[in-house]
N, C-alpha and C positions, 0 to 999 in steps of 0.2 A: 504493500500500500504506500510505502514511503519512497519508492524508487525514484519518482520525479524530484522529490526534495533531496534525496541522497545525491543524485547526479548534479543538481545545482550546487549543493554544498561542496562536493569534490571539485567542481570547476572553480568555485570562488576561492577555495583553499589553495589550489594550484596557481591561480592568478595572483593571489597575495604573495606566495613564495617567489614567483617570477619577478614581481615588482619591488621586492624589498630593497634591492640595491639602487635601482634606477629611479624609483618613484615611491618612497616610503609612505607618502600621504595617500597615494592610490592603493598601496598595499593595505594600509589601515582600513580604508573604506571597504575593500574586498573582504577583509577578515571580519569586519563588523557585520557585513551582509551574510557571511557564512554563519555567524553566530545566530543571526535572526532566522535563517532558514532551518537550521537544526541546532537548537540551543543545547548547552550543557556539555559540549565536547572540549577537550583540551587544546586541540590544534589551532582554532582561531585565537585563543588566549595567548598561545606562544607567539603567533604571528603579530598580534597586537602589541605584545611586549617588545618584540624585535623592531617593529616599525616605530614604536615610541622611542626606543633607544636611538635609532637612526635620525629621528626628528629632534633629539636632544631633550626629550621629556623623561628624565630619569625616574622620577617618582611614579609616573604612569607605568613605565616599564617594570619597575619593581612590583607594583601592585598586580599587573597582569601576569608576570612570571609566578608570583605567589598563587594566583588563582589557577594557573595551568598546572602547577605542581600539586595543588590540592585535588584536582580532578584526576591527574595521572602522573605520578612521579617520573615515569619513563618518557614523558613527552618532551623532556629537555635533554635527552641523551645524545642527540646527534652533534658532532663537533662544532659546527657553526653556531648552533643554539647554545651549547655549553659555553662557548667563548663570550657570546653576548650576555649570558646569565652571569658569568664570572665578572664581566666588566660592570654590570649593574650593581652587583654585590660590592665590588671594590669601590665604586664611586658613591655608594650610599653608606660606606664605612663599616660594612659587615665583613671584615677582613678574614676572620676565622672561616666563615662560610665560603668566602671567595677562594681561599687557599684550598679548601677541600675540593672545589670544582676544578681549579687549576691542576691539582694533583691527578684527578681523573682524566683531564683533557690532555695533558702533556704527552702521555704515551700514544695519543691518537692524533697528534698535530699534523702528521703527514696526510691526513684525510682532509685537511683544510686546503682550499684551492690555491691560495696565494702564498708564495714563499715568504713575502714580507709579513703576512699575517702569522705565519708559523713563528717567525722570529719575535713578533710582537707578543705572542702568547708567552714565550719563554722570558722575555724581558719583564712583562707584567707580573708573571708568577714569581720571579726573583724579588721584585720590589715588594710584593705582597708578603712573601715569606719573611723578608727582612723586617717589615713593619710588624708582623705578628710576633716575631722573635723579640723585638723591642718591647712590645706590649706585655708579653709574658715575663720578660726579665724585670720590667718595672713593677709587676704585681706578684712576682713569683718567689720573693724571699720568704723563708720560713722563720718562725719565732726564735729558733735556736741559733740563727745566724747573727753574727755581730753586726751592729749598726754600721753603715758606711755612708760617707758623703758622696760616693760615686755610685751611679746605677750599676747593677750587675750586668756584666757583658754577656751577650747572648750568642750562641753558636750560629754560624751562617753557612754551614756546609750545603744545605739544601739550595739556598739562593745562589751560591757559587756554582753548584752543579748545573742549574738552569742556564746560567750565563756562559759557562764553558761549552754547553751544548749549542747555545745560540752562536757562539763564536766559530763553531765548526761548520755552520751553515754558509751557503753562498753569500757574498757581499750584498748588502741591501742598504736602503736609506737609513736604517737603524744601526749600522755597523759601529759607528762612533759612539752611540748611546750604549751599546752592548759592552764595548771595551772599557769605557769610562765607568760604567756601572760595575763591571768586574773589578776594576781597581778599587772602587769604593768598598765593595763587599770584602775583598781580600784584606784591605786595610782594617776594616772594622772587625774582621775575624782574627786579627792578630798575625796575619801572614804578610808582614811588612816587606820582606825581601821579594816575594812574588808580586806584591802590589807595585813595588817600585819598578820591577822588570816590565810589568804590563803597562805601567804609566810611561816608561821610556819608549816602549813600542808605540803607544798611542801618540806621543809627541813626535816621534820620528816619522810616523805616517801622516802627521798633520790632521788627526781626527778631530771632529767637532760634533756637538750635539745637533740633532736634526732641527731645522728651523721650525718655529711655530710652538715651541715649548714642549717639554716632556710629558705627554698625556698619560704615560704609563706609571707615574709616581703614585705610591700609596701614602707617602709622607711628603707633603708639599715643600717642606723646608729642605729636602734633599736636593732640590734644584740648585741651590747655592753651592752645595758640595760638588755636584757634577760640573758646574761651571767653573768652580775653583780649580778642579783637577785639570780642566782644559786650558786654564789660564796660567800665567807666570807673573812673578814680580809683584808690583803694587796691586794689580788687579786681583791676583790670587789672595793676597793678604786681606783685602777689603771683603772679598766673598766669604772667606773663612770667619772673619770677624762678624759678618752679617749672620751667618749660621749660628755662631755661639752667642750672639746677642738675642736670639729668638728662642723658639722651642727646642732647637738643637742642643742647648745647654743642659736640658733635663733628660736627654736620651742616654742610652748606654754607650753611644758613640762619641760623646763629648771629648773624652781623652784622646781618641785618635784624631779628632778634628783639631784639638789644641796642638798636637804634635805636628800636624800638617801646617798649621798656622806658623809655628816657630820655624819650621823648615823653610817656609816661603819667605819669612822675614830675613833669614840668613842666606838665601840663595843669591848668587851673583846677579847683578843687574845686567840686562842686555846692553851691548855696546851702544852708546849714545843716549841711554835712558837718563832722564832728569827727575829729581825729586823722589818721592816715595819713601818708604821706610828704609 
């Protein structure tokens, strides 16, 4: 009895999927119509969530993903949808949940169509892992531990593994971000020798952050750190000072940032440079 409705529903779902990248507003309309034809299924909600993300409506995307998962937890298991879900969780501050999704997605990233998107997943996963480690370190001290004025340092092996894998991928627009993020993670993980070697490689290659700002960050203040690693001399000093004057001073990474600041102050100035510290 419902064959006409089912056919119309399937056509609208297929149309919404096809339009997600090229015309997310039209994809949204098609998904809304699918929901009207056959209410109660997860697929239109997933498509509404993904269209909302593409349109920059993060709260709407979060709400629709929650609705879809409530109807069918398996509805978000294909890799492109998982990436969109992880991004929404990351951007709404649900970092523990985001990390769980990234961990499930990373082994399947070769099913994503774009090589750049595969690298983006690894880069995002690394920064989420680092932010989660910082959060756990900040709240993870036990009563038996002696008080300390320094936050507990968190291990970052998982973040480093994601970035090392990203570095093995073909060059992309994010190659500079990957290498500088790896330097940052190694430094914070206490691997200063490896961090210095990677930083030397970065500077020898003339790497730089992708223009437009690092959208993959889970901690906004880390932007100053990445920019500082890419800079030298007075510019690097100013950026490290900016980081330590803000939320960065209360993170487990403050000590490594101060060490970089002191190193930047002592570094020889480029020939012809004037002023500065």
